N, C-alpha and C positions, 0 to 999 in steps of 0.2 A: 439315166438308163437305169432300167428293171430289169431282172432275168429271172425266171423261174426253174427250177431243175428239182425234181423231185420224184424221178423214172426210179430210181434204187429206195428211196424209201417206201412206194408205194408197194414196190413189186417185194418189200420183205414184210411191211405191214398190214399188206391190204390197199382196197383202195381209198381214197383220203374221205375220213370221218369228220368235220368240219366239231362237230359233240365231243366226239372221242379225242381227236386231237386239241383241241380247243388251240385252234392254230387256223390258219385263212391257206388257200390254195392260191395264194399269188406272192406276190413280195413284201406283202405287209409282213411286219413286225408284231408278234402276240405276244412278247413278254417284257421287251424292251434292252434285250442283248446286242441286237443290231444297230438299233437306233441311238443307244448310248456310246459303243465303237465307233461308230459312223461320225457322230454329231463330236467326240471326243478327236478327231482326226481332223475333220473339215469346215466341222459346224459354224453357220455365222453367229456375229456376236448377238446374243439376245440379254439387256440391260434386268435388272431388278428379278432374278431367279432365284429360287431356293429349294431345299428338300422340304419336304412336310416338318412344319414346326418352326420354319425360319431358318434351317441351319444353313448356313454358309450363305446367305445372302450377299448377291453382287452380279457379277456380269458374269454368262456363259459364253464361252468361248472355244473353236476348235483352232490346232497349230496352225491349219490352212485354208481359212476362212473363204478366201476366195476360189481357191481348188474347189475341181469339181466332181460330182461323186457318182458311182457306176455301182449299183446294188447286185449282189450273185446269194440269192437263195438258197443254200444249199443244205441248211439246219432246221430240223423240224422238231417241234414236241412229242415227247413219249405220249404215244396214248394212251389214254386213262391213267394220269399221270399227275400229281403235281409240279406245277411248272420250276417250280424251287428244286427240283432234281435236274435241272436245266435239259439242253437238246440231243439230239443225234443226228450225225453227221456220215454219210457212208461213203465210201472212197470213190465210187462209180459218179455221184451226182458231185463231187468236189471236185474231180479231174475234168468234168464236161463244165462246170464253172470256169475252172482255169483253163481252159480251151478256149473259151469263149472270151475272156476277159482279155487274154492274148491277141486275139484276133477282132478282138472292138477296137484295141488301140489305149488300151488304162499305161500309165507309166508306172503305177506303182500300185501292189496288191498287199493292202493287209487283212491277215487272216488271225483272230480269233480262237482259233480251234487248235486240238492236239490231240494225241493217245497217249493214254498209260501204257499203252503196249508197245515193247521195245521191239519195232518192224524194221527189217531192213530197208536199206534205202529201198529197193528193187519191190518192194510190196507198199511201202508208205506214199500214197496218192498225192499228199502235199510234197512231198520230195520230190517226185514224179513233173509233179505240174509245176513247180518254183523252178526246177532246174531247165526246162521249157521256156519260161518267162525270162530268167534271164539270158539265156541265146540272144533274146530278143532285147537284151537290157530293161527288160525291166525289171524293178525292184519287188522282192518278197520280204515283207515283213510279219513274223510270226510271234505268236506268245510262249513263253517257254513252258506252261502246265502249272498246274496249283496241289500239287503232290508233294510239295516242302512240307516239312525240311529234311524231308528223308534223301541223303544222297542217291544219285544215280537214278533218277525218276525224269531227268530232263525229255521233253517233247521238242519234238522238231529240231534235231541234233545237225541236218545235214549244213555244211560249210558253204550254201552258197544262199541259204537263207539269211537273214538277220535276226536273231533268236532275242527274245525281250524277256526280263525277268520283271518282278514289282517290287516298288519299295513304297515311302512313304511321302507325305509333302511333310513343310512346317505350318501345316495345317490339323488343327485336331478338335476334339470335343471331348468337352471335358466337363463332366458330374463327379459326383461323390457318394459314400454312404458314412454315414455315422453311426455307430452303434450306443446304446444305452449306457456302456461301460468307458465310453470313450475313444475306443477305438478307430480311427477314421483311417479312410484310405480315398484315393482318387481313383476315377472310372471313365473309363470311353462310353460317355451317351449321347445319344442321338433323341432321345425321346423327352419332350418339351413339356410332360405333363410332373404338374407339382402335388409335392406332401404340404398341409399345413402344419403340422404337428410329428412328434414321436407316434409309431403307433407298434403297436406287441408285433412279435416277432416271432415266426414259428418254421419249423423244418417240413416241407412237403410232407416225407414222409410219416411224419407224425400227426398227418391230417386228410390222409388220403383215405378212399371207401374201401373196405376190409375187399380182398380177392382182385382188384382190379389189375394186377400184375403177377407174374410167376415167380417174381422175385422183390428181395427190398432196394434193388438199383432201381427199378422201374417204378417203383411207388414213387421216388423221389423226384421224377422226371414231369410232373405234373402234364400227364397225357390228358386226352381232352375226356372228360367229365368223370376225373381220377379224384378229385379238390372236395370233403364236405363242406357247404356252404357254410353251416353250422358251425363248424371249427376255423372257417379264414374271412368269415366276412370281418371287415375292418383292419385286416390285420397284411403283414408284410410275410411273404413266401419267400424261403429259400428256396427255387427248384435247380436240376443242376441237368447240365446238358447231356444231349446223345438219341436216344429215340424221340421220334417227332423234329417238330421245327421249332426254332427260336421265339418265334412270331407265334404259333400256337400255345406255348406255354404261358405266355401274357393273357392270351384268350382266356385262356383255362383258370388263370387268378382272378383275371374279371369277372367272369363270369360266375364263379364262387362268391364275388364280394369283395376279394382282395384290393388293398390301395397300392400295394407296391412289390415288386417279385427280383429278389437277387439274383441273379441268373448265374449259376455257376458253371465252373470250368469254362468260360466265354472271353475272347479277349475283343468278339467281333460287335461292334454294335449297331442294333435294329431300331427303327421306330417304335413302339411297344404299344401297347392301349391302354398299360399301368407304368406308374412311374418306375424306374427299372436302374437296377445297377448293374454292368455286366462285370464280372471278377474270375482273377484267377485262381486256380488250385489252392495257392498257397491262403488267399484270404478265405477260401470255403473253408477252410480245417479253421483257422480262427472264430468264423461265424458260424461254425457247429457247437465248435469247443463254448463257447458265450451261450447257446442256445441250452446248450445240457449244463452246464455249472451257472448260470446266472440267475437269479430272481427275478419274476417277471421282466425276460426280455425284450429288449424295444431298437429299432431301428429308424434311422432316416435319411432318404434317399434326396440328394440337391439334384434338378436337373441338368442337363447340361449344356454348357454354353459355347459357342463358337471361337477358340481361342489362334489367333496368326502366331506365326514367328516362334513357332512351340520348338524347343530343342530336348536334344539333339534329332538335326533333321538331316540328311532323307536315315533311315534306318531300313533295313531287310523287313520285308511279310514274310512272316512266317508260313504261309503258302506256297510260297513263288518255288519253282522248282529246282533244283540242282543238279547240274555235273557231278563224275564226270558224263561221256555220251557211252552209255553202254553199248548203241546200236555197233559202233567202232569197235571198240575192247572185244566183244564176240567173237568178230569176224575175224580180227588181226591176231586174238590171242595173247601170245607171250611175245610178240615182235615190238620193236617200239615202234608207237602209231598215236595220231591224232586224236585227243581226250577232251572234247569239247564242252565247256560250262555255258549257260548262258552267254551272248556276245555282249550286251549292255542292258541296265535296269533302268527304268521309268517309272515315275508316277504309277500306281496301280490300287493303293489304299484310301477308300472311302473318297472315289472319285463322280462328281457330279456333272452330269450330263443329260441331255435327252432320254426320257421312256416314252414305252409305249401306253398308247391310252386303254389300251386292250388288256392289260395287267394290273395289281396292285402293287407297290414300293417292295412287298414282301414276296412276291411271287405264290403266295398260298392263298387258295380258294376260298377261304373264310375269310380273308381280308378285302374288305370291298372299298378300299381308300383307293385315290385315281390321283398321281401325281405327273405333270408335265415333264419334273425335272428327277432325277432321283442319283442316292448314292449307289454302287457298286464297287467290289472289289476283286482284285483278280490280274493275271498276267493276260486277262484278256481285254483290260481296260491300259495295263502298261502299255502294249501294244501298237495300237492308234496314236498313243504322242510319238511313238518313234515317226511311223506310218506319216503323220504330220511334219514333225520334222523333215522327213526325206523328202517329202513334197515341194518345202522353200527351198531346198538344197538342189533340186533338180531345177528349181528357176535359176539359181545365180551359177549353177556349174552343170548345163542341159547335156555336155559331153561326157562327163565321170560315169564309169562304169557303176553298177551295183556293188559290186566288190569296192570301189572306191569309196561309197560315200560311206558303206558299213566301217570301211577302216579311220574315215575322217569323224566318224561318231566315235569308234572304239577308242584312237589313239587321243580323244579331247574329253574324254570322261574324266570325273572325279571321283575318287576312292575317301575323302574326306566330309565328315558334316560339317553341320554350323558354325561346330566348334573347334573346327578343323583338328579332330581326330577321325581315325580311320571307321568307315561307315560301321555303324553295329546288327549284329545278325538278333533275333530273337532271344539267343541266350545271354543278349548282353555282351559278348565276346566282339571282337572285329571278323566283320564278314569274308570270307575268305571268296577268291575269286571262281569254285564251283555254285556258290550264292550270286555273288552282283556280276560275275563277268570281270570286263575290264572298269567297272566302276558305273557312277549315275550319270546320264546321258547330258549335253552342253550343248544343244542348236546353235546358240552362238558363236561356240569355241570352232567348231567342226565346219564352219564358209573358211575357214586358213589352217588346215592343220599342217601346211608346211611341207610335208611328203606324205604319199600313201602307200598303200602294199594293194597292190591292184591284182587280179587275176579276170581271168577270160573263161568263158564256157570250153575250151580248149582246156584247160588247166584243169577244169574239173572234171572233165573227163577222163582224163591220165589220173587225178585222186581218185578218181572211182574204179581207177584199175585194182587199186590197192584196198578198196571198202567194200568188193563184190559186186560193182556196180557195172556191167560191163554190156556188150553190144546195144547201145543206147543209139549212138548212132552211125548208119553206114559208112561214113565218109572218115571215122575214127578206128582205129585198131591198137589195143594194147601194146605196149612194146614188148619185146623177150625178159628185160629187165624191167622191171615195174620201179618204181622209185617209192621210198618209203613215205606212207602217209603225211607225215608232219615236216617233208617239203613243201605241201600247199601254200602259196604264199599266204599267209594268215596275221594279221596282226598280233596273234599269241601263240604264244608254243608251249606244248603239254607233253612229257616224255613219261611214259610208267616204267618201272623195274629196270631202271636207269642204275648200273654198276658200275660202267667203265667210263665211256665219253660218248655224246655223240654229237656231228657237227650236222646243224642244223642251216640250210639255205634259204637266203631272202632276198628281196628287189625291194626298193624300195623306188617311188616315181617322184619326182621335183614338182610341187602343185604350188609354188609360190606365186609372188604378186606381178613378177618382173621377171627380167632376164640377166639379173645381176648375180656377181657372184656369190653366192650364199656357204657358208661351209657349216657342218651337222657336228659333232662329237655324241659320242657314242659313253652313256653311264649304265653302271645298274647294282641293283640289288640283289646277290643272287641269293636264292633258297639256302638253306639252313643244311648243310653237308655239302654243298657243291658248289661248283666256281662257273665263273659266266664270260666268256671272253669271248671281242668279236675280232672278224679280221676282216676288212681294215677299220682300225675305232674313229677314225677322221674321213668323213665323206664331202667332197666339194662339187656343187654343183653352177652353172654358170647360165643355164636355159632353163625355162618351162619345158616339161615334159619329159628330160633328163633322167633317164636310168641308171640306178646305181647298185650294185649286188655286194651283197657281204655275207658271212658267216658266221654263226654265233656256235662257240664251243661250248657245250656244258658236259662239266667231269664231275665224277665222284670223287671228292676230298676220301683220302686214308681215312682220316678221323668219322668219317660218314658211318664206322662201324661202331665207334664209340656210340650213338643214339641209344637213348633210353629206349626201352622196351616201347611207351606208347607211341614214340618217333617213328620206331621202323615198320615200315610199310606203311604207310601214311603219305601221300602227298606231301611236300614240302614247295611252297612259295616264291616266287621272287618279281622282279622289274625289271625291265631294262628301255632304254630312251635314247634317241638320237636328239640334241637338242641344237638350235640356234639364236634363240631370243635369251639364252641367258649371256651375262657380262658379268664381270669383276666389278664390285663397286667397294669403296671404303665408306665407310659409316661411321664418320668423328664425331665424339661426344667432349673433346678437350679432356681438363684435366679430373681425375678420380676424385668423386668427394667424401675426404674421409678416408678413415683406413680401415680396408674392407679384406677379407681373405682372396684368397684367389677362384673357389670355387664361386664367390659371391657374385665378383664381378663376372665370369663365364657364364653365369646364370641370366645376370642382367643383360649382358650381350645376347644370351640366347633366347629370351623373353622377347626381345625388341623384333627378332628375326622370325621367331613362330608369330607376331600380330599379322606379321604380310604371305607367312606360308600356310600351306593348308596342312602340312600334320609335322609333328615332332621330328618325326623321318626325312622331312625334307628341309628343315631347318637347319636339320645334324650334317647332313650330306650336302648341303650349301656353304657350311663354313670353311673358308679357307685358315683364318687366323683370327684370335682375342687376344688382341693386343691389352696386356692387364698388369705390366709394369710401373711405368711410368706413363705412357700413352694411354688414353681410354677410348677406344672403338674398338672395330672388326672387318675384315676381309670376307666378304662372301657373294657368291653368284647371286644375282638377283633380274629380274628383267625390270625392266623400265618401268613399269608402272609400281612395281614393289619398291625400287628405289624412291620414286617419286613420293609415295606414302609415307616411307620412315623419313623421308625428308621433312617431312610437316609434322612429324611427333616433339614433342616437350623432350629438351635437354638434347637433341640432335642440334648438332653445331654445322655442318656440312655432311654432304652425301656427294660422290664424286666419282668417276667411271675410269677405273686402269685401261692405260691404253700403253702397247706396246713398244708404239713410236714415240713417245712421252719423252721418254730419259735416252741417253746414250752416254757410255763412258768419256770424257774429256782427255789427252795426252799431252865426271859428275864434277872439276871445275865450277859447277853452278854455285855451291854454299863459299866456296873461294871468292868468288864474285860477287856475293853479298855481304863478304868480311868475316866471316865461319871456317876457320881453320886453326888448328891444334897445332901445327908446328909449319916449320919455315922447308924451303926446298923444294916447293909441288913444283915448281915453274922448272921444268928436267928440259934443255936445248935437247932437239931432236925434229927429224921431220914433220913438217904440221903443228909443231909447236909454236910456243909466242916466250920472246924475252920477257922474263922478269920486268916489270916496270919497275924504273928507280923513283917512281915516286907514285907509290898504290895508296891512293885516296881511301881504299876499301880498310886498309891494314898497317898504314903507315906507322901507327903506335904500340901495334900487337892489341889491339882494341877487341880483335877477334878470338883471340887466344886465351885473354884474360875471361870474356865473357863464356865461353864454352869450359874455361875451370870453375866460373862463379855456379852455372851450369848444371856441371856434373856430368855432362854430355847428355843430359835428362835420368839422369839415372833416378829407378822408383816414378818415372812417367809411364800413364799405360794410354797409348795409343792405338784408338780402335780405328782400322781401316773400312771402310765398306766397300768393295768395287767387285772384282770378279774372281777374289782369291791370292793364294799365293805359291809359288815354287818353294818349298820348302828347304828345298835340297842347295838352296843358293848361297853362297858363303857370307854373303849379307846377311844374314838370318844363324849365324853361328851363335851359340850362347855361353864360349868359350870367356870367363873372368866378369861375366853377366852377373850382378846380385841377384838376392833373390826373390820370388816371386814375392808382389807385393801382398800383404795380408787381409787388403781389403778387394782382394779380386775373387769374383764371387762367378765365374764365366766355366766352360768348358772346354773341351778339345773335342769336335764332334770327329768322329770317323765315318770314310765316307771310300767309295772308288778311288783307289790309288791313293790312298788318305787315313793314318793310321795313327794312334796315341804316341805314339815313337815320332811325330814328324811335330809335336811342340815341345818347347825345351823352354829355357828359361828368358828366352827373347820372342818367340812364337808363342804365348802363355795360353793363348786360348786361340778355337779356329769354328767357326760355324757357318752352314749354306742354307738359302731359303730359295725354294723351287715350287712351292707349291703355286703361287700365282703365274710362273711361267710354267707348268705342266699342265694348268688347267686350261690356260692358252695354246698351249700348244700339242698336247696329250702328253701322255707318258714319258719320259726321258730315254729317248734313242742315242745313244752313243757315239754308234756312227753316223747319221742325221745331223748331231749336233755338234761332233768336235770338241766335245769337251768331258767333265767327269764329275758325276752327281757327287761332290765332296766340296771340301773348301781348298782343291787344288786348282790353279791358276793354269786354264789351258790356251792363252793366248799373250802372255807377259805384261798388261795393263797392269793387273792388281799388284804383281810382283815389283814392278816399275816403280809404281806409285810408292809401296810400302817401304822398298830398302832408299827412297829418295827424302823419306819422312825420318826412318830411324833406323837403317841400314847402316852395320857394322863397319868400321872402316878397312876396305879390301884393297892392296896393292898388286899393282903391275898386273892393272885391267884395260882393255879397251872394246871397242866396235870391230866390227871384222876389218882383218888387213891391218891391224894397229893403228888405226886413226883414234885420236882421242887419247893416248895410253895414257894413264897414271895411277890416282888411289882413287877408288867409289868410296863415299860415305853418304850416310845418309845425315839429315841435321842434327837429330838427338839419338846418338849411335851406340846411348846406354841405355836408352827409354825400351820399355817391353810394347811389345806389336798384339792387339787383336784384329784377328783377321773376321769380316763378317761378309761373305761370297755370297750376293744381292742381285748380279749381273751375270747374265749368259750368254751365249754364245748362239746367234739366229741359225736354226737348223736347215740345213743345206744352203748355207750361203756362204760365201769365201768370210774368212776374219777380219780382213781390211775392210767389209762393211759394220767393223765394230759390235758391240754388244748393245743386248735389250736389257733393260729393268723395270721392275713393275712397280708400281706404288705399293700395293698389298705386300711385296717380298720386301724393299727397302724400309717401309713401317716396321715391321717385323725386327729388321736388323738394327734401326734405332731401339725398341723399345730394348732388347738385350740387350743392346751394349751398354746401355746406360742403367739399368739393373744389373749387369757385370760388375760397375765400377770404372769404367773408362774414365780419362780424363779429359782427353782431345779427341774429337771424332775427326778422318780427313776424308773427305768423300768428294774422288774426281768424277762426277757424275753431273748432267745436268739436264734441263727441260731445252729440248728442240724451239720449241715454243713459249715463252712469257706464259706464268699462268698465276691465277689470283691465288696468297697465301693459303686460303683453306680449299683449295683443290690441289694444292704441292706437297706430295707428300713429306721432301726433304724440308721444307718450309716448316711443317706442323712438325716433324721428329725433330729440329732442330730447337726449335722454340721447348720444347718438353725437358732436352736437353740442356739448353741454357738454365732453364728453372733447377737444376741441379749443379747448377756452377762446372758445366762441361762445354768447352769452348769446340764451338763446330768452325773448320773452317772448307770451304767449296769453291770450287773452279765456277770460272763465270762465264765461259762457254765457247766456243770454237766457230760461232756463226759470225765472225767479224768480215768485214769492218763496217757492214751496216750500222744505223742507229738502230735502239731498242731491242736488239738481240741480246741483251743480260741474261744469263742463268743464276739462279741463286740470291738474287733482288733481296730478302729479307732485312732487313737491318740487325735482325739477332745473330745474323751469319755473316763472318768473316769472307769476303768477295772475293777470290785472287785472278788476277788479270793475268798478261803471258807478255813477256819480254824476251829482249835477246841477252847473251854472253857478250864479255867481248873475245871468244873464242869462235872463231872460223874457219870452214874448210874449203879453203881457195883454189878450184882448178882455172883451166884457161883455153880457151877457143880459140884457133887461127886459122884466119882462110889462107888462099893463095895471093888472093892479093894484099896481104900487110895486113888485113884487117882483124884485131886482139879483142878480146872479149872477158873480163876474170865471171867466175860464176860460179857456185856454190855446188862442190862435188863431195861425194864420200866414196866415189868409184876411184880405186887405184891402180885399176890397169892401163898399161902405155901403150900407145903406138910410137912406134919406132922412127917412123919418117911419114910424110903427107903420101896420103890417098884421093882417090877421086870422090868427087862429092855429088849426090845427084838427088832429086827431092823423091819421096814416096807414092807419089801419084803419078809419076812418071814410068814408073818399074813394078806399078800393080798388076797380078793377076785379072785380068779381063773379067766381070762380073761378079767380081769377087764382094762387090756392095753393090747396095740399092740405088746409092744415091753417091754426088760427087762435089763436093764443096771444093771450089780451086783457093 
């Protein structure tokens, strides 16, 4: 379908004159721009095409080659002007085009048109037309403008449009310039003409016709008929860009007999009529200096060649217009508001696409060459790239709104180049969001963004109330209290002039693959001088289409006032994201190779992470632990793909995923029973106790007493307990009578909640805690939900119990509740020193009876520190619920490195019996300990009225005075209290 809309144009310029207009009064394209953009979006595959000179030879293909095309011609050539100066598009013609396109039934509108003037939305024909299109679920994609790199030059800033900036490809056209003094520089060139040898070099200002221009600047610009052939013939001429066209300068050099041209102050290549090198101002200075000081200066121009995989790519195009959105700022003045950069960037530099047969590649009348395909640059070229991608996404997600599609593209864009460094701007520095928006688009990732920021036509009308766009729809009236513009549900946030704090509201919609439960976690990199927090920080979805609201609190920090002068009044940038596909993986390298400094080990680990991450910042933020003492490896948040790629790399022994359900904690007469008591008389008569055996096989020759004396009760030995902490106030950890801390000890007493340095002594000589893996999985530590302490303190007794059993001091007169098992509590090595490593934690919002959770990454960090601290024994009453391969078992790996350093590791066998193949910690370098009974029991008795009697275990001392009636609970249950009944 083709439509012609020219009424506004003719009303302004008069009746159409084909000669003056150099145009067709029809949908036919006179200069290539429309054909180029249309073929970029939806062009069919055409093999073996290239630009003039054979550059970029290959197949031309649009983004959606099977999509259908509807053409609406609303832009026209300026009468009596060169086509290179562009077209004119009048608002009335464009609105007519929008009106027809919507009525015709298009699904996507691609419009590579914009305005340099800052028009209010109510006077912007594209903004108005696009709003009506969006109401009918027609996606509108528009170019950001070619007025960069000046800030605030953005075209098409309306938030219901998808606004596209321009960046480069990884394809370039590299030529060169060599001066007679040896100076060599690479240049961009799409001129295939060659020089056979060095030629004399002259400056255009020195060889121009006298009086050709009013000043010396113009004399160097190689304008038509400005050069003297007798001074130019056979030479290379340095011409400066400025007045006139670039292609015209080359034609003038050719007319005067020149063999080559150095075009100064130009980085955009053209297909010239002589060998040409386009150079930057810095190079111009060197060339001029050589011409002035060199004796018989010469130059040689190397023709350009097509180079693929050119790095770094992409980079921002200098001409691409920048944010912020000054339309919004002017209307809202000093109130917080939405300040829009481009939404996204796409390739827009040296794009090869279809061309008009009615125009030359250069668009100047003196160029009579014709090309079917041509290079062009601009956000006009980047816009149809996104339009084509939207057409593809429309097929995959036909019910998605324009806002959802934009969100999918923006939230899956990348901000790093193919060197995994930030995308660069023209100044060589990282481009900021005012230049590249959310980043360079990735259509394949946009298919499955996970979450989208959706917005409806009604949302845009409400936003319009804050932006001066009202009374658009008679069915909608602005509320009395108009919400701030920054609360439009958009995938980006911009707040100018923030001095204290702003709370921004957003809603995300789950668009995942299925209705399974998915949890997303919030993370951010705040702008310098600000904090960014989300409430809540975790979002859980259990069905497609489910929506969740959250708030982002952006607060200016106090030290913002300490910013330097260049930072004050300037925008600062950061990011936030919701992530579900990252998991913590342990990347294990085995032993360290040779003696390396800690920073060398960390750099080695970072280098591996950076090889799979998009940027150095991503690598750093994903790292939880770098195991750098005895164990060689790291724990980091990775995608499955990143983990798989790391697993294939040299030196990597294994890569395995952390799992919160992989480990759990496993749970005094006991030492006496195994023959270790240091005094007689421990068997005291009393209720619930046992009489002294007259023939005690464990201690009949006082072997235990002699053994303990010989072993000095473990004096000088350091036992490291990896568990869930310690309760330091217990009398079992008194240091009274303890010897000094061994000189070999290198550990620390890490402080935290309810645990300070005074809680360590000569008994508890060290304490650490490890919660990075735990917090990465469950979110920031919440004392109320976790029912735990973010410190080495034990919250449920397990760690205190195991520690005191191993090395607790002798404490007399202790018992369980109600005096059961009253006697003396003592650890096996009561004079040994204790080092506590808390790596297991309470499960949030769960009863402590369900035990603790322990993560591989935290356990390995505990092993790494314990080995480096100088422990002699590691006791770990933790194990896997399901047997694991050794290279995916954090305890087995940690223990192997401990054993190398002659540290004994004793571990529990697990509580999953009596089934076969349920053993935990089976590695042969670990001492694996099962559980058995003592010769101490707690016997109660049940007696029925019919005389039946039964002995049972009982720790309850409550008594009944006489028999009582007996009933079955099911017979006395409240009706309907349960959904089923099992007799």
